[in-house]
N, C-alpha and C positions, 0 to 999 in steps of 0.2 A: 453559584455551582462550586462541587467541592470540585477541586483539582488534583485527590488521589489517583485516577489513571490518567492524569495527563502530563507531558511533557514537553516542559520550554523547547522552543525551535530553536533559541538561541545556542540552548542546551548539547541538543541535537547535533546542531551544524559546528558545533565545537570537538562533540564527541567523533562525528564522522568525517573532518575534516571537509565540511561540504559548502556554500555560500548559502547564504538564508536566500536570496534573490532565486538559487535553482527550487528551496523548497515552496517557493511563493509559485513560481513556475508551474510547480505539480499542480497546486491548490487550483491557478488561473485555470488548467486545462483538466478540472476534476478529477483527478486523480487520487487526490486525498482533502481532506477539509482541514483545516485550521480553524483554530476557536481562539478568538480572542475578547478577553476578561480582560475589565482595566487598563485598556489598550497593551496589553502582553499576549503574546503570539504561542499557543500550545497546539498540540498533535496531542489524539485520543493514545493509548498505549497498544490500540489494536490495530494501528493502522503501524505501527511501528515494521514489521514483516514484509509492508509492500515497500514503506520509506526505504528502508535496508535493499532491497531489491534493485529499486528505483535510481539509487545511488551508488549500489556496484553497476550495474547497466551504463549510468552515463559517465562516472570516474575513470571505471577501469576497460572499458568496452567502447566509449564516442559515439555512446546512443543518443539521438535527441529527445525532447521532449515529447515529438509525437511519436516516434519509434518505441518511445517506450507506453504510450500508451494505447499501442498496437500490440506490444509482447501483454501487456498488462489484460488487455482481453481476452487475447487468446490462451492466456495461461485460466483465467477466469472459465472461460469455454471449456478446455480440460478437466477443470477441478468437476463441473457441474454435469460433464456427461460420467465422469468414473460415478458421482454418487447416484446418476440413472442407473448406471451398469449395475453398482450394487443393489440398486434396489430389485432392478428387474431377477438379479442371480437373484437373490432372496426370493422373491417369486417362485420361480423355480423350483427351488430347492423344496418349498410348500409343497407345492407340486406331486413332488417325488413320493 
């Protein structure tokens, strides 16, 4: 597997001053997916926004992993609802 779109977990933790155990906890709770290649842990760059948000919630706002999970689910629901609203608006515009 190519590592072009992968970020080393150790490098991520170093750049964001986060603990590897925190990233492992996010993975354990299903909030991110850690990819292990040759005993080296990576995350995909597509997850970076979610991880940055989780780091901010945890380290700046003192929100625990469970709280981050709840917030992430609510934000996903909002995003899904916004997409549905756009589709509905586009359908209504077609009817006009």
